[in-house]
C-alpha positions as CSV (number, residue, x, y, z in Angstrom):
1,M,96.3,41.4,55.8
2,E,94.1,38.5,56.7
3,L,92.1,39.8,60.2
4,A,91.1,37.8,62.9
5,P,87.2,37.6,63.2
6,L,85.3,39.1,66.0
7,L,81.8,37.7,65.9
8,L,78.8,39.3,67.7
9,K,75.9,37.6,69.1
10,K,72.4,38.1,67.5
11,N,71.1,41.3,67.1
12,E,74.0,42.6,68.8
13,E,75.3,44.4,65.9
14,R,72.2,47.0,65.6
15,R,74.1,49.6,67.5
16,L,77.0,49.4,65.3
17,R,74.6,49.5,62.2
18,Q,73.3,52.9,63.7
19,G,76.5,54.4,64.1
20,H,78.0,53.7,67.2
21,L,81.5,52.5,67.4
22,W,82.1,50.5,70.5
23,V,81.5,46.8,71.3
24,Y,80.9,45.6,75.0
25,S,82.5,42.2,76.1
26,N,78.9,40.9,76.8
27,E,78.0,41.3,73.2
28,V,80.7,39.1,71.8
29,N,79.8,35.3,70.6
30,V,82.6,34.0,72.9
31,E,81.9,30.5,71.8
32,R,82.5,31.4,68.2
33,T,85.3,33.5,68.7
34,P,86.4,33.6,72.2
35,L,88.1,36.8,73.6
36,T,90.8,35.2,75.4
37,A,92.0,34.4,71.9
38,F,93.0,37.7,71.2
39,T,95.9,40.1,72.5
40,P,95.2,44.0,73.4
41,G,95.2,46.2,70.6
42,Q,95.1,43.3,68.3
43,P,93.4,44.5,64.8
44,V,90.0,42.6,64.1
45,Q,87.2,42.1,61.3
46,I,84.0,42.5,63.3
47,L,81.2,40.5,61.9
48,G,77.4,40.6,62.6
49,N,76.2,37.1,64.1
50,D,75.2,36.1,60.3
51,G,78.9,36.7,59.4
52,K,78.4,39.5,57.6
53,P,81.2,42.4,58.1
54,L,80.6,45.5,59.8
55,G,83.7,46.6,59.5
56,C,87.4,46.8,60.9
57,G,88.6,47.4,64.2
58,Y,90.7,46.7,67.3
59,V,89.9,44.6,70.4
60,N,91.1,44.6,74.1
61,P,90.0,41.3,75.4
62,H,90.5,42.7,79.4
63,S,88.3,45.9,78.7
64,L,84.6,46.3,79.1
65,I,84.8,47.8,75.7
66,C,86.2,45.3,74.4
67,A,86.4,46.4,70.7
68,R,86.4,49.8,68.9
69,L,85.2,50.3,64.9
70,V,87.7,52.1,63.3
71,S,86.4,51.7,59.8
72,R,83.2,50.6,58.1
73,E,85.4,48.7,55.3
74,P,86.1,45.2,56.1
75,A,89.5,45.6,55.1
76,Q,90.7,49.0,56.1
77,V,92.8,48.5,59.2
78,L,93.9,51.6,61.4
79,D,97.4,52.0,60.0
80,R,99.7,54.7,59.4
81,S,97.9,55.8,56.1
82,L,95.0,55.9,57.8
83,L,95.9,58.0,60.4
84,V,97.4,60.5,58.2
85,H,94.2,60.5,56.1
86,R,92.0,61.1,59.6
87,L,94.5,63.8,60.9
88,N,94.2,65.3,57.7
89,I,90.1,65.8,57.8
90,A,90.6,66.6,61.5
91,L,92.9,69.4,60.7
92,A,91.0,70.8,58.0
93,L,88.1,71.6,60.2
94,R,90.4,72.9,63.1
95,E,91.8,75.6,60.3
96,R,88.5,76.4,59.2
97,L,87.4,77.4,62.5
98,Y,90.2,79.0,64.2
99,A,92.7,81.6,62.7
100,R,95.3,80.7,65.2
101,P,97.0,77.1,65.8
102,Y,95.3,76.6,69.1
103,Y,92.7,74.1,69.4
104,R,91.7,70.7,70.1
105,L,92.8,68.7,66.8
106,V,91.7,65.4,67.9
107,Y,88.8,64.2,69.8
108,G,88.7,60.8,69.9
109,E,85.5,58.8,68.4
110,S,84.3,62.1,66.9
111,D,87.6,62.0,64.7
112,S,87.1,58.4,64.1
113,L,90.3,57.9,66.0
114,P,89.1,56.3,69.0
115,G,91.5,56.4,71.9
116,L,93.4,59.3,70.7
117,V,93.1,63.0,71.6
118,V,95.5,65.9,70.8
119,D,95.5,69.3,71.8
120,R,97.9,72.1,69.5
121,F,99.5,74.8,71.5
122,G,101.2,76.4,68.0
123,D,104.2,74.1,67.2
124,V,103.6,71.9,70.2
125,L,101.3,68.9,70.2
126,V,100.3,67.2,73.4
127,A,98.6,63.8,72.8
128,Q,96.9,61.4,75.1
129,I,96.2,58.0,74.2
130,T,93.7,55.8,76.4
131,T,93.3,52.4,74.7
132,A,95.4,49.5,73.8
133,G,94.6,49.7,70.2
134,M,96.1,53.3,69.8
135,E,98.9,52.1,72.4
136,V,100.0,49.3,69.8
137,L,100.2,52.3,67.0
138,K,101.9,54.7,69.1
139,E,104.8,55.3,67.0
140,D,102.6,55.5,63.9
141,V,100.6,58.1,65.6
142,V,103.8,59.9,66.3
143,A,104.6,59.6,62.9
144,A,101.6,60.8,61.4
145,L,101.6,63.9,63.5
146,E,104.7,64.6,62.5
147,K,103.6,64.3,58.7
148,V,100.5,66.2,58.9
149,V,101.3,69.1,61.1
150,K,105.0,69.1,61.5
151,P,105.2,70.5,64.9
152,R,108.3,71.2,67.0
153,V,107.0,69.3,69.9
154,I,104.9,66.2,70.7
155,L,104.5,65.4,74.0
156,L,102.6,61.8,75.2
157,R,100.4,62.8,78.1
158,N,99.9,59.0,78.9
159,D,98.9,59.5,82.7
160,S,95.0,59.9,82.1
161,P,92.9,57.6,84.6
162,A,91.2,56.0,81.5
163,R,94.2,53.9,80.9
164,V,93.5,51.6,83.8
165,P,90.6,49.8,82.6
166,E,92.7,49.0,79.3
167,G,95.2,47.5,81.6
168,L,97.9,50.1,80.3
169,G,100.6,51.9,82.6
170,S,101.1,55.6,83.2
171,Y,103.9,57.7,81.7
172,V,104.7,61.0,80.2
173,E,107.5,61.4,77.8
174,S,108.4,63.9,74.7
175,A,108.1,61.5,71.4
176,L,109.5,64.6,69.5
177,G,111.7,67.1,70.7
178,E,112.1,68.8,73.9
179,A,108.6,69.6,75.8
180,P,109.1,72.9,77.5
181,E,107.7,73.4,81.1
182,V,105.3,76.0,80.2
183,V,103.4,76.2,76.8
184,S,101.9,79.8,75.0
185,V,98.1,79.7,74.4
186,E,95.8,82.2,72.5
187,E,92.0,82.4,73.5
188,N,89.6,85.0,72.7
189,G,92.1,87.8,72.7
190,V,93.8,86.8,75.9
191,R,97.2,85.0,76.4
192,F,98.0,82.3,78.8
193,E,101.0,80.3,79.7
194,A,100.0,76.7,80.7
195,P,101.6,74.0,82.6
196,L,102.7,71.1,80.0
197,L,104.4,68.7,81.9
198,T,102.7,69.1,85.3
199,G,99.1,70.4,84.6
200,Q,95.7,68.8,84.4
201,K,95.1,66.8,81.4
202,T,97.2,68.5,78.6
203,G,97.4,71.4,80.2
204,W,94.5,73.4,79.4
205,F,91.1,73.2,78.4
206,Y,90.0,74.1,75.4
207,D,86.2,72.9,75.6
208,H,84.8,75.8,77.3
209,R,86.6,78.4,74.7
210,D,83.2,79.6,73.2
211,N,81.7,79.8,76.7
212,R,84.4,81.9,78.5
213,A,83.9,84.3,75.3
214,R,80.0,84.2,76.1
215,M,81.4,85.5,79.6
216,Q,83.1,88.4,78.6
217,R,79.9,90.4,77.7
218,Y,78.9,90.0,81.5
219,A,82.4,90.6,82.9
220,Q,82.8,94.2,81.7
221,G,82.9,96.4,84.9
222,A,82.1,93.6,87.1
223,R,83.4,92.3,90.2
224,V,84.2,88.7,89.3
225,L,84.7,85.7,91.3
226,D,86.1,82.3,89.4
227,V,85.6,79.3,91.5
228,F,87.9,76.2,90.8
229,S,89.9,78.5,89.0
230,Y,92.8,76.4,87.9
231,I,95.1,78.7,86.0
232,G,92.9,81.5,85.5
233,G,91.2,80.6,82.0
234,W,87.7,82.2,83.3
235,G,89.1,84.9,85.8
236,I,92.0,86.3,83.5
237,A,89.8,86.6,80.4
238,A,87.1,89.0,82.5
239,A,89.9,91.0,83.8
240,A,91.3,91.3,80.2
241,V,87.9,92.6,79.0
242,G,87.4,95.0,81.9
243,A,86.1,93.5,84.9
244,T,87.0,95.7,87.8
245,Q,88.3,93.3,90.3
246,V,88.6,89.3,90.0
247,T,89.2,86.8,92.8
248,C,90.4,83.3,92.1
249,I,89.6,80.2,94.1
250,D,91.8,77.0,93.7
251,A,93.2,74.1,95.9
252,S,96.3,74.3,93.9
253,G,98.8,76.7,95.1
254,P,101.0,75.8,91.8
255,A,97.7,76.6,89.7
256,L,97.3,80.1,91.5
257,D,100.9,81.1,91.2
258,Q,100.1,80.5,87.4
259,V,97.3,82.6,87.5
260,Q,99.2,85.3,88.9
261,R,102.0,84.8,85.9
262,N,99.0,84.9,83.5
263,A,97.6,88.2,85.1
264,A,100.8,89.5,84.6
265,L,101.2,88.5,81.1
266,N,98.0,90.5,80.2
267,G,98.7,93.5,81.9
268,V,95.8,92.8,84.8
269,A,98.0,91.8,87.7
270,D,96.7,95.1,90.0
271,K,93.0,93.4,89.2
272,V,93.4,89.8,90.2
273,D,94.0,88.0,93.6
274,A,93.6,84.5,94.8
275,I,92.4,82.5,97.5
276,E,93.8,79.0,97.8
277,G,91.8,76.2,99.7
278,D,88.5,74.4,99.4
279,A,86.0,75.7,97.3
280,F,83.3,75.4,99.8
281,E,85.0,76.5,102.6
282,A,86.2,79.6,100.7
283,L,82.4,80.3,99.6
284,K,81.5,80.1,103.5
285,A,84.2,82.3,104.5
286,L,83.3,84.8,102.0
287,R,79.7,84.7,102.8
288,A,80.8,85.3,106.3
289,D,82.6,88.2,105.6
290,K,79.2,89.7,103.7
291,E,81.6,89.8,100.0
292,R,79.2,90.3,97.2
293,F,80.2,89.9,93.3
294,D,78.4,90.7,90.1
295,V,79.4,87.4,88.3
296,V,80.5,84.3,89.9
297,I,81.8,81.4,87.6
298,V,81.5,77.7,88.8
299,D,83.3,75.2,86.9
300,P,84.5,72.2,89.0
301,P,86.0,69.1,88.0
302,A,83.4,66.3,87.4
303,F,81.8,65.7,90.7
304,I,80.3,62.3,88.9
305,K,83.0,60.2,87.4
306,R,80.6,57.1,87.5
307,K,77.1,56.9,87.1
308,K,76.8,55.4,90.8
309,D,78.3,58.4,92.0
310,A,75.1,60.4,90.4
311,K,73.1,60.9,93.7
312,E,76.4,62.4,95.8
313,G,77.5,64.0,92.9
314,I,74.0,66.3,92.3
315,Q,74.3,66.8,95.9
316,A,77.8,68.7,95.3
317,Y,77.0,70.6,92.6
318,R,73.9,71.7,94.2
319,R,75.6,73.0,97.3
320,I,78.5,74.6,95.6
321,N,76.1,76.5,93.1
322,Q,73.6,77.6,96.4
323,A,76.9,78.9,98.2
324,A,77.8,80.9,94.8
325,L,74.5,82.4,94.6
326,Q,74.4,83.7,98.0
327,L,77.6,85.7,97.0
328,L,75.7,87.3,93.9
329,G,74.8,91.0,94.6
330,K,71.5,92.2,93.1
331,D,70.8,90.8,89.8
332,G,73.9,88.7,89.5
333,I,75.4,86.6,86.9
334,L,76.1,82.8,87.5
335,I,77.8,81.2,85.4
336,A,77.7,77.5,86.4
337,A,79.4,74.8,84.4
338,S,79.7,70.7,84.5
339,C,81.8,68.4,82.7
340,S,80.0,65.5,83.9
341,F,78.8,63.3,81.4
342,H,76.7,61.3,83.8
343,L,75.0,64.7,84.9
344,Q,72.0,65.2,82.4
345,R,71.4,68.7,81.2
346,D,67.5,68.9,82.4
347,V,68.6,67.5,85.8
348,F,71.4,70.3,86.1
349,L,69.1,73.0,85.2
350,D,66.6,71.9,87.8
351,L,69.1,71.7,90.7
352,L,70.1,75.4,89.3
353,H,66.5,76.5,89.4
354,Q,65.9,74.7,93.0
355,S,68.8,76.3,94.4
356,A,67.5,79.6,93.4
357,R,64.3,79.0,94.9
358,H,65.4,77.6,98.1
359,L,67.2,81.3,98.7
360,D,63.9,82.9,97.3
361,R,65.4,84.0,94.4
362,Q,64.1,83.9,90.5
363,M,66.2,82.5,87.9
364,Q,66.5,83.6,84.6
365,I,68.5,81.3,81.9
366,L,70.0,84.0,79.9
367,E,72.4,81.5,77.5
368,Q,73.1,77.9,77.2
369,G,76.5,76.4,76.3
370,H,78.5,73.0,75.4
371,Q,81.9,72.3,74.4
372,G,83.2,74.1,71.3
373,P,83.4,72.8,67.5
374,D,86.9,71.6,68.3
375,H,85.2,69.1,70.4
376,P,82.6,68.0,67.9
377,V,79.7,65.6,69.2
378,H,79.4,62.0,67.4
379,P,75.5,61.8,67.4
380,A,75.4,58.1,67.7
381,I,77.7,58.3,71.1
382,P,76.1,60.3,73.6
383,E,79.5,60.0,75.7
384,T,81.0,62.5,73.3
385,E,78.8,65.2,74.6
386,Y,80.0,66.5,78.3
387,I,80.0,69.8,78.9
388,K,77.0,71.6,80.1
389,C,77.2,75.7,81.0
390,F,74.6,78.1,81.9
391,T,74.5,81.8,82.2
392,A,71.8,82.8,84.5
393,R,70.6,85.9,86.3
394,S,69.7,85.5,89.8
395,V,66.9,88.2,90.9
396,M,66.2,89.0,94.2
397,L,62.6,88.6,94.8
């Protein structure tokens, strides 16, 4: 298969040679290879300005990230055969890590499959395609998943906002079998049911699995507050290991209904209650009622989705964590998390420290966490590392 060339400007190949996989539109030599000549998702051979091949990829002339490298081999296009090979490599890692089939099976660029995310729930797979190049290969993706994993169901949750810059529409469809309303999840010895069709993202967040496991040692015998609880990933896990009482806060009524079902599933319904509403207002009301907790978990949605939102987002992280600290009892534990890539770890730590000092408290950092190993970090692509999690002790001076 002869591929159309995509030629880079002088010196713009350096980042690719160092391991990165993205080509930005301003790095392309458009005089010799105009982007308007390509169709979204078209396979291309990526060349340095000297004409030497850097590898194969696919292109989207309408996106800021206009091309993504899929192979360092000049003639190895991303097809069904290569998809099967990459999926087998990804599966081997997860099977080495986890005894049970509940994990993120594919994590985009980190698994050399840019534009594809797949979460596994036993014999049910939920896939998200976020690039035009992977969308063109949708049938091959489904066939490769079916061959490698042999699932009962493959659901395509192609309703991510990440599809918008790629010019892709939004849809949810079953590519294999009939997708159930909810799917079972097993994590750290706790069972959950997650809403597959209407839940956030793929229905569950595997990325905090190890951080939730660390949390459990602090939850035993404790009164726990789970802020932005979604369906209770943190709070139910705390109750299951012996928390005396757990309160979950979320703005979504259906999510809190699922919290109660998950509590019942684990035999801890009598320990778990819920508050529906805005997290900031809920914390303010709890403070007014002079409530105190031994452990407060703050795991909000991304407050900084774009770099230009950083200033406002940092203030939001500071406000919510300061409010959480005010609800901690003596020597209480704050577990503060962020999924914002644009919030640097040192900035996050500093705002936590400053929040504690504002309340005349001393903060001790006990543990630090990030995403689990089923979300491996690509060392040349900082964007693949996004989870930050601090477990801190708040000491009243």
